[in-house]
C-alpha positions as CSV (number, residue, x, y, z in Angstrom):
1,X,34.3,46.6,164.3
2,X,35.9,47.5,167.3
3,X,34.1,51.0,168.5
4,X,31.1,50.5,167.2
5,X,28.3,50.1,169.3
6,X,25.3,47.6,168.0
7,X,21.8,48.7,167.2
8,X,18.6,47.8,167.1
9,X,14.9,48.6,165.0
10,X,12.2,50.2,167.1
11,X,10.1,47.4,166.6
12,X,13.2,45.2,168.2
13,X,13.5,47.7,171.2
14,X,9.6,47.6,172.0
15,X,9.9,43.8,172.1
16,X,12.9,43.9,174.5
17,X,11.4,46.4,176.6
18,X,7.6,45.3,176.3
19,X,6.5,48.9,175.4
20,X,4.3,50.7,172.1
21,X,6.4,52.6,169.6
22,X,5.0,55.7,171.4
23,X,6.7,54.9,174.6
24,X,10.0,54.0,173.0
25,X,9.8,57.3,171.1
26,X,9.0,59.0,174.7
27,X,12.1,57.2,176.3
28,X,14.6,58.2,173.4
29,X,13.2,62.1,173.3
30,X,13.5,62.2,177.2
31,X,17.4,60.9,176.9
32,X,16.9,57.6,178.4
33,X,17.8,55.6,175.5
34,X,20.6,56.9,173.1
35,X,19.6,56.0,169.4
36,X,19.6,58.3,166.0
37,X,16.9,58.6,163.3
38,X,17.3,56.7,160.2
39,X,16.8,59.3,157.8
40,X,15.7,63.1,159.0
41,X,11.8,63.7,159.4
42,X,9.3,63.5,161.9
43,X,8.3,59.6,160.8
44,X,11.7,58.0,160.7
45,X,12.4,55.4,162.8
46,X,15.0,54.7,165.2
47,X,18.3,52.4,165.4
48,X,18.3,52.3,169.3
49,X,21.9,51.6,170.9
50,X,21.1,48.2,172.7
51,X,23.5,48.9,175.0
52,X,21.4,51.8,176.0
53,X,18.5,49.4,176.1
54,X,20.4,46.7,178.7
55,X,21.1,49.6,180.7
56,X,17.5,51.0,181.1
57,X,16.5,47.2,182.1
58,X,19.3,46.9,184.6
59,X,17.9,50.7,186.0
60,X,14.2,49.2,186.2
61,X,15.3,45.9,187.7
62,X,17.2,48.1,190.5
63,X,14.3,50.2,191.4
64,X,11.9,47.3,191.2
65,X,13.8,45.8,194.0
């Protein structure tokens, strides 16, 4: 659908970024990844917006140069 952003699971984000679940959670809390929780609660997994992962990967590439 037009206008809807694609999301991925916490597990997918972990694999794409090569980091742990704790790191994905920290990146979301720090505002480096845009996401939402599937259900309210402290232990609920996130759905992370794919474009925010791509943006973070690009920023990492630029700082690595």
